[in-house]
C-alpha positions in Angstrom: -57.2 -10.1 5.1 -54.4 -12.3 5.7 -55.8 -16.2 5.5 -52.6 -17.2 7.9 -52.8 -21.1 7.2 -50.5 -23.6 9.5 -50.3 -26.9 10.5 -53.5 -26.5 12.4 -54.6 -23.2 12.3 -55.7 -21.3 9.2 -57.2 -18.0 9.4 -59.7 -17.2 6.1 -61.1 -13.8 5.0 -65.1 -13.1 6.7 -65.3 -16.7 7.8 -66.0 -18.1 11.4 -64.0 -21.1 12.3 -67.2 -23.8 11.0 -66.1 -22.4 8.1 -62.4 -22.5 7.5 -60.8 -24.9 4.8 -58.2 -26.5 7.3 -59.0 -27.6 11.2 -58.8 -24.4 13.4 -57.7 -26.5 16.6 -57.7 -29.6 15.7 -58.5 -32.3 18.1 -55.0 -34.3 17.2 -54.0 -32.0 19.3 -53.9 -32.1 23.5 -56.0 -30.2 25.2 -53.8 -27.5 27.0 -52.5 -27.0 23.4 -56.0 -26.3 21.4 -56.5 -23.6 23.9 -53.3 -21.8 23.6 -54.6 -21.9 19.8 -57.9 -21.1 20.0 -56.5 -17.8 21.9 -54.0 -16.9 19.3 -57.0 -18.0 16.8 -59.3 -15.2 18.1 -56.5 -13.2 18.4 -55.7 -13.0 14.1 -59.8 -13.1 13.5 -60.3 -9.5 15.9 -57.5 -8.0 13.9 -59.0 -9.4 10.7 -62.3 -8.0 11.6 -59.9 -4.8 11.8 -58.6 -5.3 9.0 -61.7 -5.6 6.9 -64.2 -3.2 8.2 -65.6 -1.1 5.6 -66.8 1.5 7.7 -63.2 2.3 9.7 -60.7 4.6 8.0 -57.0 3.8 7.1 -55.9 5.4 10.1 -58.3 3.7 12.5 -57.7 0.2 12.0 -53.9 1.1 12.2 -55.0 2.3 15.7 -57.1 -0.4 16.5 -53.9 -2.5 15.5 -51.7 -1.1 17.2 -54.0 -1.7 20.4 -53.9 -5.3 19.8 -49.5 -5.3 19.2 -49.6 -2.9 22.4 -51.9 -5.8 24.5 -50.1 -8.0 23.6 -47.1 -6.2 26.8 -50.3 -6.9 29.0 -50.7 -3.1 29.8 -54.0 -2.7 31.3 -56.6 -0.9 28.9 -55.7 -2.7 25.7 -57.8 -4.9 23.6 -59.2 -8.2 26.0 -58.2 -10.5 23.3 -54.7 -9.6 23.3 -54.5 -9.9 27.0 -55.8 -13.3 26.9 -53.3 -14.9 24.4 -50.9 -13.3 26.7 -52.4 -15.0 29.4 -52.6 -18.1 27.8 -48.9 -18.3 27.0 -48.1 -17.0 30.4 -46.4 -14.2 28.5 -43.8 -16.2 26.4 -42.2 -13.4 24.6 -41.6 -15.8 21.3 -44.5 -16.8 21.0 -46.1 -13.6 21.1 -43.7 -12.1 18.6 -45.4 -14.3 16.3 -48.4 -12.7 16.9 -47.0 -9.3 16.9 -45.6 -10.1 13.2 -49.2 -11.3 11.6 -50.4 -7.5 12.8 -47.8 -6.7 9.7 -50.2 -8.4 7.4 -53.3 -6.6 8.9 -51.3 -3.3 8.3 -50.5 -3.7 4.5 -54.5 -5.1 4.2 -55.4 -1.7 5.6 -53.1 0.5 3.2 -52.8 -1.6 0.4 -54.7 -3.2 -2.0 -52.7 -5.4 -4.4 -49.5 -7.6 -4.7 -47.6 -6.4 -7.6 -45.6 -9.4 -8.5 -45.0 -13.0 -6.7 -42.4 -11.9 -4.8 -44.6 -9.3 -3.0 -47.1 -11.9 -2.7 -44.9 -14.3 -1.0 -43.2 -11.1 1.6 -46.9 -11.0 2.4 -47.4 -14.5 3.6 -44.0 -14.2 5.4 -46.4 -12.3 7.7 -49.9 -13.4 7.1 -49.2 -17.1 7.3 -45.5 -17.8 8.0 -46.2 -16.8 12.1 -48.9 -19.1 12.5 -46.7 -22.1 11.4 -44.0 -20.7 14.1 -46.5 -20.4 16.7 -47.1 -24.0 16.4 -43.6 -25.4 15.8 -42.9 -23.3 19.1 -45.8 -24.3 21.1 -44.4 -27.8 20.5 -40.6 -27.5 21.2 -39.6 -28.1 17.7 -36.5 -27.6 15.8 -35.2 -25.2 14.1 -35.1 -27.6 10.8 -39.0 -27.8 10.7 -39.1 -23.6 10.2 -38.7 -23.5 6.3 -40.4 -26.3 5.1 -43.5 -24.9 7.5 -43.6 -21.4 6.0 -43.6 -23.4 2.9 -46.9 -25.0 3.4 -48.2 -22.0 5.1 -47.4 -19.8 2.0 -49.3 -22.1 -0.1 -52.2 -22.3 1.5 -52.3 -18.7 1.7 -52.8 -19.0 -1.5 -54.9 -21.3 -2.4 -57.4 -19.2 -0.1 -56.9 -16.6 -2.4 -57.2 -18.5 -5.4 -60.5 -19.8 -4.1 -61.5 -16.3 -3.0 -60.3 -14.5 -6.0 -63.4 -13.0 -7.0 -64.9 -12.3 -3.8 -61.8 -10.6 -2.6 -62.5 -8.2 -5.2 -65.9 -7.2 -4.4 -66.1 -7.3 -0.9 -62.6 -5.7 0.0 -61.5 -4.6 -3.6 -58.2 -6.1 -2.7 -56.4 -7.8 -5.5 -54.0 -11.0 -4.0 -53.2 -12.5 -7.8 -49.3 -11.4 -8.9 -50.8 -7.7 -10.8 -48.1 -8.5 -13.0 -49.0 -11.3 -14.0 -52.7 -10.1 -15.4 -50.9 -7.8 -17.2 -48.9 -9.9 -18.9 -51.8 -11.9 -19.8 -53.6 -8.3 -21.1 -56.2 -8.4 -18.1 -57.0 -5.8 -15.6 -58.5 -6.7 -12.2 -62.3 -6.2 -13.6 -61.3 -10.0 -14.8 -62.0 -11.3 -11.3 -65.5 -9.3 -11.8 -67.1 -12.0 -14.5 -69.2 -14.6 -14.1 -66.1 -17.4 -15.5 -62.6 -17.0 -16.0 -61.3 -16.3 -19.3 -58.7 -18.5 -21.1 -56.1 -15.9 -19.9 -57.2 -15.9 -16.5 -57.3 -19.6 -16.5 -53.5 -19.6 -17.8 -52.7 -17.1 -15.1 -54.3 -19.7 -12.5 -52.3 -22.1 -13.2 -49.5 -20.2 -13.1 -50.1 -19.4 -9.7 -50.7 -23.5 -8.8 -47.6 -24.4 -10.7 -45.7 -22.2 -7.6 -48.0 -23.0 -5.3 -47.0 -26.8 -6.2 -43.2 -25.9 -5.4 -44.2 -24.9 -2.2 -45.9 -28.5 -1.4 -42.8 -30.2 -2.5 -40.6 -27.5 -0.5 -42.7 -28.5 2.7 -42.7 -32.1 2.2 -40.4 -32.8 4.8 -42.3 -30.7 7.2 -43.8 -34.2 9.1 -40.5 -35.6 9.3 -38.8 -33.0 10.9 -41.7 -32.8 14.0 -41.2 -35.0 16.9 -44.3 -34.5 18.9 -46.4 -36.9 17.0 -49.6 -35.2 17.2 -48.6 -32.2 15.6 -46.5 -34.5 12.6 -49.8 -36.2 11.9 -51.5 -33.0 11.4 -48.7 -31.4 9.1 -49.3 -34.5 6.9 -52.9 -34.1 6.9 -52.5 -30.6 6.1 -50.4 -31.4 3.0 -52.6 -34.4 2.0 -55.3 -31.0 2.0 -53.0 -29.0 0.4 -52.3 -31.5 -2.4 -56.2 -32.1 -2.7 -56.8 -28.5 -2.8 -54.5 -27.5 -5.5 -55.8 -30.2 -7.6 -59.3 -29.2 -7.5 -58.6 -25.9 -8.5 -56.5 -27.0 -11.6 -60.2 -28.1 -12.8 -62.5 -25.8 -11.0 -63.1 -22.3 -11.8 -63.4 -19.8 -8.6 -65.3 -17.0 -10.5 -68.3 -19.7 -11.5 -68.4 -21.3 -7.8 -66.2 -21.6 -4.5 -63.8 -24.7 -5.7 -63.7 -26.7 -2.3 -62.7 -30.1 -1.4 -65.7 -32.4 -0.5 -66.3 -34.1 2.8 -64.7 -37.3 1.0 -61.6 -35.4 0.0 -61.4 -34.3 3.6 -62.0 -37.8 4.9 -58.9 -39.0 2.3 -56.8 -37.0 3.7 -57.1 -37.4 7.3 -56.2 -41.0 6.6 -53.4 -40.6 4.5 -52.4 -37.6 6.7 -52.4 -39.7 9.5 -50.5 -43.0 8.4 -47.9 -40.8 7.0 -47.6 -39.0 10.9 -47.5 -42.6 13.0 -44.5 -44.1 10.4 -42.7 -40.5 11.1 
């Protein structure tokens, strides 16, 4: 499923809020804002459950995702989670539009089981990740100059989550988010992700993906300085720190052997560094 990741809100396959790599609704945000972010999160989680349900046919999944989108318009009889999001954002059509954009990625997941190349993966991230960052920026009244670096950060986090979960995505969901053409060039098939350890050829592919992720993180570096809300700015800076540290962990870890993740100390260091950077502006 889409692991939409934002300055404050990620959505990750098959995980509860407590299991996410990144804070779902950071305590750095105001209480009122957290309520709206959580309403968005619950909407995305519901759509995720639909897209990932193995008992549903693609047609049924699409019908249920369509019902969620209809609910964003406030039509009675639609899923309550969609109506609750509309109420939480007071019917703001721009914010609701970002939620509707997310559904495009879930629809793709219901029908397509791989990404052809890096460009295809970035198009997927445009719908699975970027709308979450844009939702937060709009919610806080931020300017258009923050959108591009936010999109880059969201895409970076999305890909990092794909790399962490590449084996599970294949085993549980039969999906391949690593660009298929990279595997083919390395002489590999998707079955290489079912091995107990990454082969040297797969390691090269993973490192290529991390090179691209690091490029996205570089594009995202101006984000904190372009955010006026201090709370959100600190959250963005923390998330940048987390992305950098997770990318480095994946450089040296094998996601087939174990789930590569940050330690509590890694998170603590990211929080301290991010807050300091955010306060400086």
